[in-house]
C-alpha positions, 0 to 999 in steps of 0.5 A: 563655140570655137572660143570654148574649144580653144579654152578647153584645149589650152586648159587640157594642155596646161594640166597635161604639162603639170602632170608630166612635171609632177611625174618627172620630179619624184622628189617634189614635195619632199621638203614639205614632208620633212617640214611636217615631220620636224614640226610634229616632232617639235610640237611633241617636244613642246607638249612634253615640256609643258607637261613636265613644267606643269607637274613640277609647278603642281608638286611645288605648290603642294609642298608650299601649302 
């Protein structure tokens, strides 16, 4: 029983420390948000580029036939 209490106490202290660290550093995770925004923008640009190329290829192939 003492081992269980000791383990739970250690886990609780570790959780408390992690929560305290996360609260003290409000900028934590901002790099991840920036990376997500940049990635979404690049994916949008890539999709638009593929659409433009597909449209150009379709119009050129229609002219050939």
